[in-house]
C-alpha positions as CSV (number, residue, x, y, z in Angstrom):
1,M,13.9,-106.5,-83.2
2,T,15.3,-103.8,-85.5
3,R,14.8,-100.5,-83.9
4,Q,12.4,-98.4,-85.7
5,M,11.1,-94.5,-85.3
6,V,7.9,-93.8,-82.8
7,M,5.7,-91.3,-84.5
8,V,3.4,-89.0,-83.0
9,G,0.9,-86.3,-84.1
10,F,1.0,-82.9,-82.2
11,L,-1.8,-81.3,-81.6
12,Q,-3.9,-78.9,-79.8
13,A,-7.8,-78.5,-79.5
14,Q,-8.2,-75.2,-80.2
15,N,-7.9,-72.6,-83.4
16,C,-4.8,-73.7,-84.6
17,T,-1.9,-75.9,-84.4
18,N,1.0,-75.5,-81.8
19,L,2.3,-72.9,-84.5
20,P,0.0,-69.8,-83.5
21,C,-0.4,-68.7,-86.6
22,S,-1.4,-71.8,-88.6
23,W,-4.8,-70.4,-88.7
24,R,-3.7,-67.4,-91.0
25,H,-2.4,-70.3,-93.8
26,P,-4.6,-69.9,-96.9
27,E,-5.1,-74.0,-97.1
28,S,-5.9,-74.2,-93.5
29,R,-9.4,-75.5,-92.5
30,E,-11.7,-73.1,-90.5
31,D,-13.5,-75.4,-88.8
32,A,-11.2,-76.0,-85.6
33,H,-14.5,-76.5,-83.6
34,S,-16.0,-79.4,-85.5
35,A,-16.0,-83.3,-85.1
36,D,-15.3,-83.4,-88.9
37,Y,-12.0,-81.3,-88.5
38,Y,-10.5,-83.5,-85.9
39,Q,-11.5,-87.2,-87.6
40,D,-10.2,-86.1,-90.9
41,I,-6.9,-85.3,-88.9
42,A,-7.3,-88.8,-87.5
43,R,-8.2,-90.6,-90.4
44,I,-4.6,-89.1,-92.0
45,L,-2.3,-90.2,-88.9
46,E,-3.6,-94.0,-89.2
47,A,-3.2,-93.9,-92.6
48,G,0.6,-93.0,-91.8
49,K,0.4,-95.6,-89.2
50,F,1.6,-93.0,-86.5
51,H,1.6,-94.2,-83.2
52,A,-0.6,-91.8,-81.4
53,A,-2.3,-88.6,-81.8
54,F,-1.2,-86.0,-79.0
55,F,-2.9,-83.0,-77.3
56,D,-1.2,-80.4,-75.5
57,D,-3.3,-78.6,-73.6
58,R,-3.2,-75.5,-71.2
59,L,-6.2,-74.5,-68.8
60,A,-5.9,-71.0,-69.7
61,M,-5.6,-68.7,-73.4
62,P,-2.4,-66.8,-73.5
63,D,-3.0,-63.9,-71.4
64,R,0.3,-63.2,-69.8
65,Y,1.7,-60.3,-72.1
66,G,0.3,-56.9,-70.9
67,N,-2.0,-59.3,-68.5
68,D,-4.4,-58.9,-71.0
69,H,-6.3,-61.3,-73.6
70,V,-6.9,-59.1,-76.4
71,H,-4.3,-59.5,-78.3
72,T,-4.9,-63.5,-77.9
73,V,-8.1,-63.0,-79.6
74,E,-7.7,-60.5,-82.0
75,Y,-4.5,-62.4,-83.2
76,G,-5.8,-65.9,-82.6
77,I,-3.0,-66.8,-80.9
78,R,-4.3,-70.1,-79.3
79,A,-7.3,-68.2,-78.4
80,T,-9.9,-71.0,-77.9
81,K,-9.7,-74.2,-76.1
82,M,-11.7,-77.1,-76.0
83,D,-11.3,-80.2,-73.8
84,P,-8.6,-82.7,-75.4
85,L,-10.4,-85.8,-73.7
86,I,-14.0,-85.2,-75.4
87,V,-12.3,-84.5,-78.8
88,L,-10.1,-87.6,-78.6
89,M,-13.5,-89.6,-78.1
90,T,-14.7,-88.3,-81.5
91,M,-11.2,-89.7,-83.2
92,A,-11.8,-93.0,-81.2
93,A,-14.9,-93.3,-83.6
94,V,-13.2,-93.0,-86.5
95,T,-9.8,-94.8,-86.1
96,T,-9.2,-98.8,-84.6
97,R,-4.8,-98.7,-83.6
98,L,-4.3,-95.2,-83.4
99,G,-2.9,-94.1,-79.9
100,L,-5.2,-91.2,-78.3
101,A,-3.2,-88.9,-75.6
102,S,-4.2,-86.0,-73.9
103,T,-2.5,-83.8,-71.5
104,C,-3.9,-83.2,-67.7
105,S,-2.5,-81.3,-65.1
106,T,-1.5,-83.0,-61.5
107,T,-1.5,-78.9,-60.3
108,Y,-5.4,-78.5,-60.7
109,F,-7.1,-81.6,-60.8
110,E,-7.9,-84.7,-58.2
111,P,-5.7,-87.8,-58.4
112,F,-8.7,-90.1,-58.5
113,D,-10.8,-88.1,-61.0
114,V,-7.8,-87.9,-63.5
115,A,-7.2,-91.9,-63.1
116,R,-10.6,-92.8,-63.4
117,R,-11.1,-90.3,-66.7
118,F,-7.9,-92.1,-68.6
119,A,-9.1,-94.9,-67.5
120,T,-11.9,-94.7,-68.7
121,L,-10.6,-93.6,-72.0
122,D,-8.3,-96.8,-72.4
123,L,-11.6,-99.0,-72.1
124,M,-13.7,-97.1,-74.3
125,T,-10.7,-97.3,-77.0
126,N,-9.5,-100.8,-76.2
127,G,-6.2,-100.3,-75.1
128,R,-5.0,-97.1,-76.8
129,A,-5.1,-94.3,-74.1
130,A,-2.3,-92.2,-73.0
131,W,-1.9,-89.8,-70.3
132,N,0.7,-86.2,-70.8
133,V,1.4,-85.4,-67.6
134,V,1.8,-81.5,-66.9
135,T,2.3,-79.6,-63.6
136,S,1.0,-76.5,-65.7
137,V,2.7,-73.1,-66.7
138,N,1.3,-69.9,-65.5
139,D,-1.0,-67.8,-63.1
140,G,-3.4,-67.5,-65.6
141,E,-4.4,-71.3,-65.2
142,A,-4.1,-70.4,-61.5
143,L,-6.8,-67.7,-61.4
144,N,-9.2,-69.8,-63.7
145,M,-9.2,-72.9,-61.8
146,G,-9.5,-70.8,-58.0
147,H,-6.1,-69.8,-57.2
148,D,-4.5,-66.9,-56.3
149,E,-1.1,-67.9,-58.1
150,H,0.7,-71.2,-59.9
151,L,3.3,-73.1,-57.0
152,P,6.4,-72.7,-57.3
153,H,8.4,-75.0,-60.0
154,D,10.1,-77.6,-58.1
155,L,7.4,-77.6,-55.5
156,R,5.1,-78.5,-58.3
157,Y,7.2,-81.6,-59.5
158,D,7.5,-82.7,-55.8
159,R,3.3,-82.6,-55.5
160,A,3.2,-84.4,-59.3
161,D,5.4,-87.2,-57.8
162,E,2.7,-88.0,-55.3
163,F,-0.4,-87.5,-57.6
164,M,1.5,-90.0,-60.0
165,E,2.0,-92.6,-56.9
166,V,-2.0,-92.1,-56.0
167,V,-3.0,-92.2,-59.9
168,L,-1.0,-95.8,-60.5
169,G,-1.7,-97.2,-57.5
170,H,-5.4,-97.0,-58.3
171,W,-4.9,-98.2,-61.6
172,D,-3.3,-101.1,-59.5
173,T,-6.2,-101.9,-57.1
174,W,-8.2,-103.9,-59.7
175,G,-6.6,-107.1,-60.4
176,D,-6.4,-108.8,-64.3
177,G,-9.5,-111.3,-64.2
178,A,-11.5,-109.4,-61.7
179,I,-14.4,-109.3,-63.8
180,I,-16.3,-112.8,-63.8
181,V,-19.8,-112.0,-64.7
182,D,-21.0,-115.6,-63.7
183,K,-24.8,-115.2,-64.3
184,S,-25.6,-118.5,-63.0
185,K,-24.1,-118.2,-59.7
186,G,-24.8,-114.2,-59.4
187,R,-21.3,-113.2,-59.2
188,Y,-20.4,-110.5,-60.9
189,A,-16.5,-109.7,-59.8
190,D,-14.4,-111.4,-57.8
191,P,-13.8,-109.1,-54.5
192,G,-10.4,-110.8,-53.5
193,K,-8.7,-108.9,-56.8
194,V,-10.4,-105.6,-55.9
195,K,-9.3,-103.6,-53.1
196,R,-8.6,-99.9,-52.0
197,L,-6.0,-97.5,-51.8
198,D,-6.1,-96.2,-48.5
199,H,-3.5,-93.3,-49.7
200,R,-2.4,-90.9,-47.0
201,G,0.5,-88.2,-48.0
202,Q,1.5,-85.1,-47.5
203,F,-0.5,-83.4,-50.7
204,F,-3.5,-86.1,-51.1
205,K,-5.6,-88.3,-48.9
206,S,-7.8,-90.9,-51.6
207,R,-9.2,-93.7,-49.9
208,G,-10.8,-96.0,-53.2
209,P,-12.1,-98.1,-54.0
210,F,-11.5,-97.3,-57.8
211,T,-14.4,-97.8,-60.1
212,V,-12.7,-98.8,-63.2
213,P,-11.0,-102.1,-63.8
214,R,-8.0,-102.9,-65.9
215,S,-7.8,-102.4,-69.5
216,P,-6.3,-104.6,-72.5
217,Q,-3.0,-102.7,-72.2
218,G,-3.1,-102.6,-68.0
219,H,-3.3,-98.9,-68.1
220,P,-2.7,-95.8,-69.7
221,V,0.7,-95.1,-71.3
222,I,2.3,-92.5,-69.5
223,V,3.7,-89.2,-71.2
224,Q,5.7,-86.6,-70.3
225,A,7.8,-83.3,-71.3
226,G,10.1,-82.1,-68.5
227,A,12.8,-80.1,-70.1
228,S,14.0,-78.5,-66.7
229,G,16.6,-80.7,-64.6
230,R,13.9,-81.2,-62.3
231,G,11.4,-81.8,-65.4
232,Q,13.9,-84.7,-66.5
233,R,14.1,-86.4,-63.2
234,F,10.4,-86.4,-62.9
235,A,10.8,-88.1,-66.6
236,G,12.9,-90.6,-66.0
237,R,10.6,-91.9,-63.1
238,W,7.5,-91.8,-64.9
239,G,7.7,-91.3,-68.4
240,E,7.2,-93.6,-71.0
241,V,6.9,-91.3,-73.8
242,I,9.2,-88.4,-73.5
243,F,8.0,-84.9,-75.5
244,A,11.5,-83.3,-75.9
245,A,12.2,-79.9,-78.3
246,A,15.6,-79.5,-78.5
247,R,16.4,-77.3,-81.7
248,H,19.8,-79.3,-82.3
249,R,21.3,-82.5,-82.3
250,E,23.7,-82.2,-79.7
251,A,21.5,-80.7,-77.2
252,A,18.8,-83.6,-78.3
253,K,21.8,-86.0,-77.3
254,E,22.7,-84.3,-74.1
255,D,19.0,-84.6,-73.1
256,Y,18.2,-87.9,-74.4
257,R,21.4,-89.4,-72.2
258,A,20.0,-87.2,-69.4
259,V,16.6,-88.8,-69.3
260,K,18.0,-92.5,-69.5
261,A,20.6,-92.1,-67.1
262,E,18.0,-91.1,-64.8
263,A,15.5,-94.5,-65.5
264,A,18.8,-96.3,-65.5
265,R,19.2,-95.1,-62.1
266,L,16.0,-95.9,-61.1
267,D,16.2,-99.5,-62.5
268,R,14.2,-99.0,-65.3
269,N,14.6,-100.1,-68.6
270,P,15.8,-97.1,-70.6
271,D,14.6,-98.8,-73.9
272,H,10.9,-98.8,-72.5
273,I,11.4,-95.0,-72.7
274,H,10.6,-93.7,-75.8
275,I,11.9,-90.0,-76.4
276,C,10.2,-88.1,-79.1
277,N,11.8,-84.8,-80.4
278,I,10.2,-82.5,-81.9
279,L,9.9,-82.4,-85.9
280,M,8.0,-79.3,-88.2
281,P,8.1,-80.9,-91.7
282,V,7.6,-78.6,-94.6
283,C,7.4,-81.3,-97.5
284,A,6.4,-81.9,-101.0
285,G,7.8,-84.3,-103.7
286,S,11.0,-82.3,-104.1
287,K,12.9,-79.9,-102.5
288,T,11.9,-76.9,-104.9
289,E,8.0,-77.7,-104.2
290,A,8.7,-77.5,-100.6
291,E,10.5,-74.5,-100.9
292,D,7.8,-72.7,-102.6
293,K,5.3,-74.0,-99.8
294,M,8.0,-72.7,-97.1
295,A,7.8,-69.2,-98.7
296,I,4.1,-68.9,-98.0
297,I,4.8,-70.3,-94.0
298,S,7.4,-67.8,-93.8
299,R,5.3,-64.9,-94.0
300,L,2.9,-66.4,-91.2
301,P,4.2,-65.7,-87.9
302,L,4.1,-62.3,-86.0
303,E,6.2,-60.9,-83.4
304,I,3.4,-60.7,-81.1
305,D,2.9,-64.5,-81.2
306,A,6.0,-65.4,-79.7
307,L,5.8,-62.7,-77.3
308,S,2.6,-63.6,-76.2
309,L,3.6,-67.6,-76.0
310,L,6.9,-67.0,-73.9
311,A,5.1,-65.0,-71.5
312,E,2.4,-67.6,-71.4
313,A,5.2,-70.7,-71.1
314,L,7.4,-68.5,-68.5
315,N,4.8,-66.8,-66.6
316,F,6.5,-63.8,-66.8
317,D,5.1,-60.1,-68.6
318,F,7.2,-59.6,-71.6
319,A,5.1,-56.3,-72.1
320,S,7.0,-55.0,-68.8
321,K,10.3,-54.3,-71.0
322,G,11.3,-52.7,-74.3
323,I,12.4,-55.6,-76.6
324,D,15.6,-55.0,-76.6
325,E,16.2,-54.0,-73.2
326,P,18.5,-56.7,-71.5
327,F,16.3,-58.2,-68.6
328,T,17.9,-58.5,-65.0
329,T,18.8,-61.5,-63.5
330,K,16.2,-60.6,-61.1
331,E,13.9,-60.6,-63.5
332,L,15.0,-63.9,-65.4
333,Q,15.0,-65.5,-61.8
334,S,11.1,-64.4,-61.4
335,M,10.4,-66.4,-64.4
336,T,8.6,-69.6,-63.2
337,G,7.1,-71.5,-65.6
338,M,8.8,-73.8,-67.7
339,L,12.1,-73.4,-67.1
340,G,13.8,-75.6,-69.8
341,I,12.8,-72.8,-71.9
342,R,15.1,-70.0,-70.4
343,D,17.8,-72.0,-69.5
344,G,18.1,-72.9,-73.3
345,V,17.9,-69.1,-74.5
346,L,20.7,-68.3,-71.7
347,R,22.9,-71.0,-73.2
348,R,22.2,-70.7,-77.1
349,A,22.3,-66.7,-76.8
350,G,25.6,-67.0,-74.9
351,K,23.9,-63.6,-72.8
352,T,23.8,-63.5,-68.9
353,N,20.7,-61.2,-69.5
354,P,19.3,-61.4,-72.7
355,S,16.5,-59.4,-74.2
356,A,13.1,-60.4,-75.4
357,R,14.3,-60.0,-78.8
358,D,16.8,-63.0,-78.1
359,F,14.2,-64.9,-76.1
360,I,12.3,-65.0,-79.8
361,A,15.4,-65.7,-81.6
362,F,16.7,-68.6,-79.7
363,S,13.2,-70.1,-77.9
364,G,11.5,-70.3,-81.4
365,R,8.6,-70.0,-79.7
366,G,5.9,-69.0,-82.4
367,Q,8.2,-69.3,-85.1
368,V,9.1,-71.2,-88.2
369,D,12.8,-70.7,-88.6
370,S,13.1,-74.5,-87.4
371,A,11.3,-75.8,-89.9
372,V,12.9,-78.9,-91.9
373,V,12.2,-77.8,-95.6
374,G,12.5,-80.3,-98.5
375,G,11.2,-83.3,-100.2
376,P,11.2,-87.0,-99.3
377,K,15.0,-87.3,-98.9
378,E,15.9,-84.2,-97.4
379,I,13.4,-84.7,-94.8
380,A,14.0,-88.6,-93.9
381,D,18.1,-87.7,-94.0
382,T,17.1,-85.4,-91.5
383,M,15.4,-87.8,-89.0
384,E,17.8,-90.6,-89.9
385,D,20.8,-88.3,-88.4
386,L,18.9,-87.6,-85.3
387,F,17.5,-91.4,-84.6
388,S,20.8,-93.0,-86.0
389,N,23.0,-91.0,-83.5
390,R,20.6,-91.3,-80.3
391,A,19.3,-88.0,-80.3
392,C,15.7,-89.3,-79.9
393,D,13.7,-92.7,-80.7
394,G,11.1,-90.7,-82.7
395,F,9.3,-88.1,-83.3
396,V,6.2,-85.4,-82.4
397,V,5.2,-84.1,-85.7
398,A,3.8,-80.6,-85.6
399,A,2.0,-79.1,-88.6
400,T,2.2,-75.5,-90.2
401,H,-1.4,-75.9,-91.5
402,V,-4.4,-78.4,-90.8
403,P,-4.6,-80.8,-92.5
404,G,-2.2,-80.1,-95.3
405,A,0.9,-80.4,-93.0
406,Y,0.2,-84.0,-91.9
407,A,-1.2,-85.4,-95.3
408,D,2.0,-84.0,-96.7
409,F,4.3,-86.1,-94.3
410,V,2.2,-89.0,-95.2
411,R,2.6,-88.7,-98.5
412,H,6.0,-88.1,-99.4
413,V,8.5,-88.8,-96.0
414,V,6.4,-92.0,-94.5
415,P,6.9,-94.5,-97.5
416,E,10.5,-92.9,-97.8
417,L,11.0,-93.8,-94.0
418,Q,9.7,-97.2,-94.4
419,R,11.9,-97.9,-97.4
420,R,15.0,-97.1,-95.7
421,G,13.5,-99.8,-92.7
422,L,13.3,-96.7,-90.1
423,Y,10.0,-96.9,-89.6
424,H,7.2,-99.7,-89.4
425,R,5.0,-101.0,-92.4
426,D,1.8,-101.7,-90.4
427,Y,0.8,-101.6,-86.5
428,A,2.7,-104.2,-84.7
429,G,-1.0,-104.9,-82.4
430,T,-4.2,-103.3,-81.1
431,T,-3.2,-101.5,-78.4
432,L,-1.0,-98.5,-77.9
433,R,2.0,-100.3,-75.4
434,E,1.6,-103.4,-78.4
435,N,2.7,-101.0,-81.0
436,L,5.2,-98.9,-79.1
437,H,6.7,-102.3,-78.1
438,L,6.2,-101.3,-74.3
439,P,5.4,-104.2,-71.9
440,R,1.6,-104.7,-70.2
441,P,2.9,-103.5,-66.9
442,A,1.8,-105.9,-63.9
443,V,-0.3,-105.0,-61.0
444,G,2.2,-103.4,-58.7
445,A,5.3,-103.3,-61.1
446,W,5.8,-99.5,-60.9
447,R,6.4,-99.5,-57.5
448,L,9.5,-101.9,-57.8
449,S,11.6,-98.8,-59.2
450,Q,10.6,-96.5,-56.7
């Protein structure tokens, strides 16, 4: 089969998109807390044959900057955060093929609970669910969930490895065909096809039996976004769709090779992992029109947006230093959140001790300088270059405003990609796995590569 792009819509169940200034755009809808807002997005994404809508999430508003939430609320920097699983169900009600992916943390929830939530979502959507596995990033989340501080980076991933074993173990305890519903004999299900997990490990104990049978796609698709070395090892072991955020082609190719190599080392088929790089398109019918749109968008970000998001992501108070004052080596080492961001800034800045202003310039957090601006040809050229050079298998499309940015992409770019044969014209099947061309997992298959 000819290789084609995977397309995912990058969403937040909050007052803005992943771009905190998006709510300031004159064309952004103002009802981000309504079901109709998300249902409108869902219809647009399905019309564009997107594989999935993907919800990022945090368990706290950004309040690491100055250890206060006042700036977050005042400037609308991801100030509100709803439960994305519930939001997804409103989107499921108006779609039939669009995949539905939600974030849920392995650090602050129990494996049985997560397994049941996503298995239920999978059944309620006829096999369209995906779970984005995260380990969470900062002390604000810890404090909200009853802990004094966030776990160290690598320990979070060690815990997450066992978390995955428990979740997948529970999903495997119901065999295919276990439900009988034989009214004449009074038999609802075959007990020989349902077992207990009885897991006892370093971090978790979970007995079972699990309470949700397998879905049409077997079990939810696993999404992951690890960027650090430890995160990439986790992604290579478990991920089926990998969210990447490389800002340049060569860096993307390097990360692509690393994750695929880790999967191959574990005897996983690298073709069964789709690495999707973030894309912020500003598109229109022509390049000139797109540049006019970008002129509006470029005026929206504020410096506080970037500082707040950097403090949140790196679990470090960026207000503790002057914006041009270099961080000490000790301070850089004390950053404990998304270490891929820190390491990327060090690499791109070429400085041993960058300042907060360097972090703003080289991380892209809260900014729009990485946007791809153009008409259908220019946007498609950029995407084709990354895709054809094996820097990614597809894209996570981030919106500068809602719903217009998604609608522009579907109206202008999708037809051009389809004309080039880079993107499908219709869904391949009914489940997310079918549409991603991923095999339906046999019971216990994941254990073979462990």
